N, CA, C and O atoms as CSV, one atom per row, in Angstrom:
chain,resi,resn,atom,element,x,y,z
A,1,MET,N,N,-34.606,13.931,31.540
A,1,MET,CA,C,-33.169,14.525,31.667
A,1,MET,C,C,-32.227,13.639,32.288
A,1,MET,O,O,-32.611,12.891,33.187
A,2,THR,N,N,-30.901,13.646,31.859
A,2,THR,CA,C,-29.873,12.825,32.450
A,2,THR,C,C,-29.308,13.529,33.455
A,2,THR,O,O,-29.117,14.743,33.374
A,3,THR,N,N,-28.955,12.717,34.624
A,3,THR,CA,C,-28.367,13.263,35.905
A,3,THR,C,C,-26.950,13.619,35.722
A,3,THR,O,O,-26.228,12.978,34.958
A,4,ILE,N,N,-26.547,14.602,36.391
A,4,ILE,CA,C,-25.080,15.095,36.385
A,4,ILE,C,C,-24.267,14.013,37.040
A,4,ILE,O,O,-24.626,13.478,38.089
A,5,GLY,N,N,-23.113,13.688,36.366
A,5,GLY,CA,C,-22.431,12.572,36.808
A,5,GLY,C,C,-22.599,11.442,36.054
A,5,GLY,O,O,-21.671,10.636,36.130
A,6,THR,N,N,-23.689,11.102,35.218
A,6,THR,CA,C,-23.831,10.098,34.399
A,6,THR,C,C,-22.791,9.946,33.264
A,6,THR,O,O,-22.482,10.866,32.505
A,7,LYS,N,N,-22.295,8.730,33.224
A,7,LYS,CA,C,-21.265,8.331,32.050
A,7,LYS,C,C,-21.821,8.429,30.755
A,7,LYS,O,O,-22.860,7.788,30.596
A,8,ILE,N,N,-21.355,9.127,29.706
A,8,ILE,CA,C,-21.909,9.160,28.591
A,8,ILE,C,C,-21.062,8.316,27.408
A,8,ILE,O,O,-19.834,8.240,27.464
A,9,ASP,N,N,-21.638,7.854,26.614
A,9,ASP,CA,C,-21.228,6.830,25.435
A,9,ASP,C,C,-21.777,6.830,24.391
A,9,ASP,O,O,-22.498,5.838,24.280
A,10,GLU,N,N,-21.795,7.719,23.226
A,10,GLU,CA,C,-22.697,8.077,22.291
A,10,GLU,C,C,-21.907,8.296,21.124
A,10,GLU,O,O,-20.687,8.454,21.135
A,11,THR,N,N,-22.665,8.302,20.082
A,11,THR,CA,C,-22.258,8.621,18.971
A,11,THR,C,C,-23.003,9.796,18.140
A,11,THR,O,O,-24.207,9.986,18.310
A,12,GLY,N,N,-22.237,10.585,17.226
A,12,GLY,CA,C,-22.946,11.478,16.506
A,12,GLY,C,C,-21.987,12.141,15.461
A,12,GLY,O,O,-21.138,11.499,14.843
A,13,THR,N,N,-22.210,13.543,15.316
A,13,THR,CA,C,-21.443,14.249,14.284
A,13,THR,C,C,-20.654,15.261,15.348
A,13,THR,O,O,-21.316,15.724,16.277
A,14,LEU,N,N,-19.220,15.615,15.218
A,14,LEU,CA,C,-18.548,16.431,15.856
A,14,LEU,C,C,-18.656,17.783,15.093
A,14,LEU,O,O,-18.227,17.814,13.940
A,15,ILE,N,N,-19.217,18.945,15.667
A,15,ILE,CA,C,-19.275,20.086,15.040
A,15,ILE,C,C,-18.723,21.222,15.918
A,15,ILE,O,O,-18.564,21.129,17.135
A,16,ARG,N,N,-18.424,22.399,15.104
A,16,ARG,CA,C,-17.724,23.328,15.722
A,16,ARG,C,C,-18.665,24.777,15.461
A,16,ARG,O,O,-19.012,25.191,14.355
A,17,ASP,N,N,-18.909,25.286,16.522
A,17,ASP,CA,C,-19.760,26.525,16.405
A,17,ASP,C,C,-19.021,27.738,17.021
A,17,ASP,O,O,-19.111,27.761,18.248
A,18,GLY,N,N,-18.381,28.655,16.523
A,18,GLY,CA,C,-17.505,29.545,17.010
A,18,GLY,C,C,-16.447,28.996,17.671
A,18,GLY,O,O,-15.721,28.242,17.023
A,19,GLY,N,N,-16.167,29.232,18.959
A,19,GLY,CA,C,-14.984,28.620,19.526
A,19,GLY,C,C,-15.285,27.211,20.339
A,19,GLY,O,O,-14.375,26.577,20.873
A,20,ALA,N,N,-16.426,26.870,20.365
A,20,ALA,CA,C,-16.941,25.461,21.080
A,20,ALA,C,C,-17.198,24.493,20.083
A,20,ALA,O,O,-17.429,24.763,18.904
A,21,PHE,N,N,-17.144,23.112,20.681
A,21,PHE,CA,C,-17.300,21.871,20.145
A,21,PHE,C,C,-18.744,21.298,20.684
A,21,PHE,O,O,-19.098,21.490,21.847
A,22,TYR,N,N,-19.408,20.701,19.897
A,22,TYR,CA,C,-20.514,19.861,20.054
A,22,TYR,C,C,-20.633,18.527,19.555
A,22,TYR,O,O,-19.878,18.141,18.663
A,23,LEU,N,N,-21.410,17.871,19.991
A,23,LEU,CA,C,-21.668,16.646,19.555
A,23,LEU,C,C,-23.303,16.710,19.063
A,23,LEU,O,O,-24.255,16.826,19.835
A,24,ARG,N,N,-23.362,16.631,17.942
A,24,ARG,CA,C,-24.713,16.480,17.259
A,24,ARG,C,C,-25.190,14.872,17.293
A,24,ARG,O,O,-24.884,13.994,16.487
A,25,ARG,N,N,-26.027,14.770,18.468
A,25,ARG,CA,C,-26.188,13.299,18.735
A,25,ARG,C,C,-26.977,12.534,17.778
A,25,ARG,O,O,-27.880,13.084,17.148
A,26,ASP,N,N,-26.676,11.222,17.617
A,26,ASP,CA,C,-27.606,10.508,16.669
A,26,ASP,C,C,-28.910,10.217,17.421
A,26,ASP,O,O,-29.878,9.942,16.711
A,27,MET,N,N,-29.054,10.232,18.524
A,27,MET,CA,C,-30.269,10.157,19.306
A,27,MET,C,C,-31.258,11.547,19.430
A,27,MET,O,O,-32.342,11.536,20.013
A,28,GLY,N,N,-30.722,12.632,18.829
A,28,GLY,CA,C,-31.175,13.892,18.942
A,28,GLY,C,C,-30.713,14.875,19.882
A,28,GLY,O,O,-30.276,14.634,21.008
A,29,GLY,N,N,-30.830,15.909,19.382
A,29,GLY,CA,C,-30.070,17.214,20.405
A,29,GLY,C,C,-28.659,17.213,20.169
A,29,GLY,O,O,-28.180,16.658,19.181
A,30,ARG,N,N,-27.893,17.875,21.125
A,30,ARG,CA,C,-26.447,17.950,21.072
A,30,ARG,C,C,-26.156,18.300,22.623
A,30,ARG,O,O,-26.877,18.781,23.497
A,31,TYR,N,N,-24.707,17.833,22.616
A,31,TYR,CA,C,-24.102,17.931,23.704
A,31,TYR,C,C,-22.909,19.047,23.431
A,31,TYR,O,O,-22.228,18.897,22.417
A,32,GLU,N,N,-22.622,20.240,24.373
A,32,GLU,CA,C,-21.535,20.839,24.331
A,32,GLU,C,C,-20.418,20.207,24.940
A,32,GLU,O,O,-20.567,19.707,26.056
A,33,LEU,N,N,-19.212,20.154,24.308
A,33,LEU,CA,C,-18.000,19.375,25.083
A,33,LEU,C,C,-17.022,20.181,25.584
A,33,LEU,O,O,-16.673,21.233,25.049
A,34,GLU,N,N,-16.472,19.640,26.790
A,34,GLU,CA,C,-15.369,20.250,27.512
A,34,GLU,C,C,-14.259,19.207,26.812
A,34,GLU,O,O,-14.342,17.996,27.016
A,35,LEU,N,N,-13.398,19.686,26.117
A,35,LEU,CA,C,-12.138,18.614,25.649
A,35,LEU,C,C,-10.947,19.092,26.251
A,35,LEU,O,O,-10.710,20.257,26.570
A,36,HIS,N,N,-10.073,17.906,26.407
A,36,HIS,CA,C,-8.761,18.036,26.821
A,36,HIS,C,C,-7.735,18.409,25.525
A,36,HIS,O,O,-6.716,19.073,25.721
A,37,ARG,N,N,-8.043,17.999,24.413
A,37,ARG,CA,C,-7.333,18.421,23.274
A,37,ARG,C,C,-8.382,18.612,22.144
A,37,ARG,O,O,-9.465,18.028,22.123
A,38,THR,N,N,-7.976,19.429,21.274
A,38,THR,CA,C,-8.879,20.019,19.985
A,38,THR,C,C,-8.758,18.973,18.917
A,38,THR,O,O,-7.666,18.802,18.374
A,39,PRO,N,N,-9.815,18.255,18.576
A,39,PRO,CA,C,-9.845,17.248,17.393
A,39,PRO,C,C,-10.365,17.882,16.284
A,39,PRO,O,O,-11.486,17.643,15.836
A,40,VAL,N,N,-9.402,18.877,15.717
A,40,VAL,CA,C,-9.964,19.392,14.428
A,40,VAL,C,C,-10.064,18.469,13.334
A,40,VAL,O,O,-10.911,18.668,12.464
A,41,ASP,N,N,-9.309,17.501,13.281
A,41,ASP,CA,C,-9.457,16.684,12.120
A,41,ASP,C,C,-10.689,15.628,12.128
A,41,ASP,O,O,-10.927,14.819,11.231
A,42,LEU,N,N,-11.484,15.821,13.432
A,42,LEU,CA,C,-12.621,14.915,13.213
A,42,LEU,C,C,-13.801,15.953,13.139
A,42,LEU,O,O,-14.905,15.420,13.256
A,43,VAL,N,N,-13.810,17.227,12.981
A,43,VAL,CA,C,-14.956,18.049,12.771
A,43,VAL,C,C,-15.624,17.754,11.592
A,43,VAL,O,O,-14.983,17.640,10.547
A,44,GLU,N,N,-16.944,17.601,11.622
A,44,GLU,CA,C,-17.915,17.355,10.785
A,44,GLU,C,C,-17.861,15.887,10.319
A,44,GLU,O,O,-18.377,15.460,9.285
A,45,LYS,N,N,-17.120,15.130,11.284
A,45,LYS,CA,C,-17.303,13.513,11.071
A,45,LYS,C,C,-18.004,12.800,12.224
A,45,LYS,O,O,-18.215,13.322,13.318
A,46,ARG,N,N,-18.362,11.491,11.857
A,46,ARG,CA,C,-19.063,10.718,12.889
A,46,ARG,C,C,-18.021,10.221,13.940
A,46,ARG,O,O,-17.006,9.617,13.592
A,47,VAL,N,N,-18.285,10.472,15.096
A,47,VAL,CA,C,-17.615,10.191,16.292
A,47,VAL,C,C,-18.215,9.395,17.246
A,47,VAL,O,O,-19.413,9.121,17.191
A,48,ARG,N,N,-17.367,8.944,18.245
A,48,ARG,CA,C,-17.871,8.227,19.457
A,48,ARG,C,C,-17.404,9.236,20.576
A,48,ARG,O,O,-16.223,9.570,20.667
A,49,LEU,N,N,-18.245,9.640,21.302
A,49,LEU,CA,C,-17.838,10.286,22.563
A,49,LEU,C,C,-18.021,9.442,23.832
A,49,LEU,O,O,-19.045,8.785,24.024
A,50,VAL,N,N,-16.984,9.483,24.698
A,50,VAL,CA,C,-17.164,8.939,26.037
A,50,VAL,C,C,-16.601,10.125,26.879
A,50,VAL,O,O,-15.549,10.720,26.646
A,51,GLY,N,N,-17.505,10.380,27.933
A,51,GLY,CA,C,-17.130,11.216,29.083
A,51,GLY,C,C,-18.257,11.082,30.214
A,51,GLY,O,O,-18.962,10.117,30.509
A,52,THR,N,N,-18.187,12.436,30.773
A,52,THR,CA,C,-19.090,12.428,31.967
A,52,THR,C,C,-19.817,13.684,31.707
A,52,THR,O,O,-19.315,14.705,31.236
A,53,LEU,N,N,-21.331,13.476,32.139
A,53,LEU,CA,C,-22.248,14.580,32.223
A,53,LEU,C,C,-21.796,15.636,33.338
A,53,LEU,O,O,-21.638,15.199,34.478
A,54,VAL,N,N,-21.582,16.971,33.096
A,54,VAL,CA,C,-21.113,17.958,34.155
A,54,VAL,C,C,-22.124,19.169,34.230
A,54,VAL,O,O,-22.015,20.124,34.998
A,55,GLY,N,N,-22.953,19.003,33.462
A,55,GLY,CA,C,-23.996,20.103,33.488
A,55,GLY,C,C,-25.004,20.024,32.454
A,55,GLY,O,O,-24.904,19.093,31.655
A,56,ASP,N,N,-26.030,20.903,32.325
A,56,ASP,CA,C,-27.090,20.690,31.353
A,56,ASP,C,C,-26.558,20.526,29.950
A,56,ASP,O,O,-25.979,21.529,29.533
A,57,ASP,N,N,-26.607,19.632,29.229
A,57,ASP,CA,C,-26.096,19.171,27.964
A,57,ASP,C,C,-24.636,19.696,27.992
A,57,ASP,O,O,-24.245,20.443,27.094
A,58,LEU,N,N,-23.939,19.371,28.865
A,58,LEU,CA,C,-22.367,19.576,29.012
A,58,LEU,C,C,-21.477,18.584,29.440
A,58,LEU,O,O,-21.452,18.183,30.604
A,59,VAL,N,N,-20.629,18.106,28.412
A,59,VAL,CA,C,-19.868,16.775,28.948
A,59,VAL,C,C,-18.476,17.176,28.918
A,59,VAL,O,O,-18.055,17.960,28.068
A,60,ASN,N,N,-17.728,16.651,29.842
A,60,ASN,CA,C,-16.347,16.600,30.116
A,60,ASN,C,C,-16.000,15.310,29.278
A,60,ASN,O,O,-16.347,14.193,29.660
A,61,ALA,N,N,-15.322,15.517,28.158
A,61,ALA,CA,C,-14.932,14.381,27.301
A,61,ALA,C,C,-13.700,13.580,27.872
A,61,ALA,O,O,-12.674,14.224,28.090
A,62,ASP,N,N,-13.714,12.446,28.090
A,62,ASP,CA,C,-12.491,11.417,28.153
A,62,ASP,C,C,-11.965,11.123,26.886
A,62,ASP,O,O,-10.744,11.000,26.781
A,63,GLY,N,N,-12.852,10.963,25.693
A,63,GLY,CA,C,-12.347,10.740,24.406
A,63,GLY,C,C,-13.264,10.833,23.499
A,63,GLY,O,O,-14.413,10.460,23.736
A,64,VAL,N,N,-12.910,11.329,22.355
A,64,VAL,CA,C,-13.577,11.409,21.049
A,64,VAL,C,C,-12.794,10.654,20.012
A,64,VAL,O,O,-11.613,10.943,19.815
A,65,SER,N,N,-13.304,9.847,19.443
A,65,SER,CA,C,-12.695,8.902,18.406
A,65,SER,C,C,-13.668,8.802,17.114
A,65,SER,O,O,-14.897,8.777,17.180
A,66,PRO,N,N,-13.016,8.757,16.111
A,66,PRO,CA,C,-13.767,8.282,14.534
A,66,PRO,C,C,-14.688,7.066,14.681
A,66,PRO,O,O,-14.217,6.041,15.172
A,67,VAL,N,N,-15.922,7.105,14.303
A,67,VAL,CA,C,-16.568,5.880,14.212
A,67,VAL,C,C,-16.415,5.262,12.541
A,67,VAL,O,O,-16.730,5.881,11.524
A,68,SER,N,N,-15.848,3.892,12.618
A,68,SER,CA,C,-15.734,3.436,11.291
A,68,SER,C,C,-17.064,3.020,10.775
A,68,SER,O,O,-18.011,2.620,11.452
A,69,LYS,N,N,-17.005,3.183,9.353
A,69,LYS,CA,C,-18.343,2.946,8.749
A,69,LYS,C,C,-18.700,1.483,8.689
A,69,LYS,O,O,-17.784,0.665,8.770
A,70,PRO,N,N,-19.858,1.105,8.564
A,70,PRO,CA,C,-20.236,-0.370,8.512
A,70,PRO,C,C,-19.706,-0.814,7.100
A,70,PRO,O,O,-19.727,-0.130,6.076
A,71,ALA,N,N,-19.118,-2.385,7.280
A,71,ALA,CA,C,-18.880,-3.056,6.220
A,71,ALA,C,C,-20.028,-2.820,5.000
A,71,ALA,O,O,-21.232,-2.663,5.208
A,72,ARG,N,N,-19.401,-2.832,3.744
A,72,ARG,CA,C,-20.408,-2.789,2.733
A,72,ARG,C,C,-21.379,-3.931,2.545
A,72,ARG,O,O,-21.020,-5.108,2.531
A,73,GLY,N,N,-22.497,-3.568,2.417
A,73,GLY,CA,C,-23.748,-4.703,2.325
A,73,GLY,C,C,-24.137,-5.057,3.675
A,73,GLY,O,O,-24.919,-6.003,3.783
A,74,GLY,N,N,-23.814,-4.587,4.523
A,74,GLY,CA,C,-24.435,-4.839,6.050
A,74,GLY,C,C,-23.869,-4.032,7.140
A,74,GLY,O,O,-23.121,-3.060,7.033
A,75,SER,N,N,-24.308,-4.543,8.137
A,75,SER,CA,C,-23.999,-3.636,9.497
A,75,SER,C,C,-23.088,-4.450,10.456
A,75,SER,O,O,-23.006,-4.194,11.657
A,76,ARG,N,N,-22.480,-5.346,9.900
A,76,ARG,CA,C,-21.456,-6.103,10.855
A,76,ARG,C,C,-20.414,-5.370,10.774
A,76,ARG,O,O,-20.108,-4.836,9.707
A,77,PRO,N,N,-19.494,-5.182,12.202
A,77,PRO,CA,C,-18.416,-4.710,12.242
A,77,PRO,C,C,-17.362,-5.273,11.316
A,77,PRO,O,O,-17.472,-6.459,11.006
A,78,LEU,N,N,-16.400,-4.598,10.860
A,78,LEU,CA,C,-15.319,-4.878,9.910
A,78,LEU,C,C,-14.512,-5.950,10.568
A,78,LEU,O,O,-14.079,-5.764,11.706
A,79,GLY,N,N,-14.292,-7.019,9.944
A,79,GLY,CA,C,-13.563,-8.164,10.226
A,79,GLY,C,C,-14.594,-9.387,10.963
A,79,GLY,O,O,-14.208,-10.372,11.592
A,80,CYS,N,N,-15.795,-9.044,10.712
A,80,CYS,CA,C,-16.811,-10.095,11.350
A,80,CYS,C,C,-17.376,-10.549,10.168
A,80,CYS,O,O,-17.994,-9.767,9.446
A,81,TYR,N,N,-17.211,-11.943,9.828
A,81,TYR,CA,C,-17.671,-12.817,8.927
A,81,TYR,C,C,-18.743,-13.957,9.207
A,81,TYR,O,O,-18.653,-14.687,10.194
A,82,THR,N,N,-19.757,-14.059,8.275
A,82,THR,CA,C,-20.547,-15.206,8.428
A,82,THR,C,C,-20.320,-16.501,7.774
A,82,THR,O,O,-20.294,-16.486,6.543
A,83,LEU,N,N,-20.180,-17.435,8.281
A,83,LEU,CA,C,-19.797,-18.846,7.597
A,83,LEU,C,C,-20.907,-19.383,6.978
A,83,LEU,O,O,-21.975,-19.512,7.576
A,84,PRO,N,N,-20.724,-19.745,5.697
A,84,PRO,CA,C,-21.801,-20.770,5.320
A,84,PRO,C,C,-22.379,-21.910,5.961
A,84,PRO,O,O,-21.677,-22.754,6.518
A,85,GLU,N,N,-23.556,-21.972,5.913
A,85,GLU,CA,C,-23.795,-23.389,6.654
A,85,GLU,C,C,-23.340,-24.689,5.600
A,85,GLU,O,O,-23.197,-24.784,4.381
A,86,SER,N,N,-23.209,-25.549,6.665
A,86,SER,CA,C,-22.797,-26.863,5.837
A,86,SER,C,C,-23.791,-27.482,5.265
A,86,SER,O,O,-24.865,-27.512,5.866
A,87,GLY,N,N,-23.669,-28.088,4.032
A,87,GLY,CA,C,-24.790,-28.883,3.515
A,87,GLY,C,C,-24.893,-30.452,3.783
A,87,GLY,O,O,-25.639,-31.308,3.308
A,88,GLU,N,N,-23.950,-30.502,4.643
A,88,GLU,CA,C,-24.044,-32.199,4.958
A,88,GLU,C,C,-24.908,-32.444,6.272
A,88,GLU,O,O,-25.102,-33.590,6.679
């Protein structure tokens, strides 16, 4: 179990259940979120959560942002290119 006060930086899917928001964690399980703003445009989308654990599976969110999809054909970040090796 993670200790209260631990900084959280995880990805998952933002879900809404009743009046509460949760992060369905990529690592399994879920966190209930204390949010400073309501990110309704991100519900049911993959997001990155940054915040602080303040209770059992309860995170005070400093930020929730969309996770960009990996570049087609690979898992490199967008804008990251591999240069071909020189034959010389």
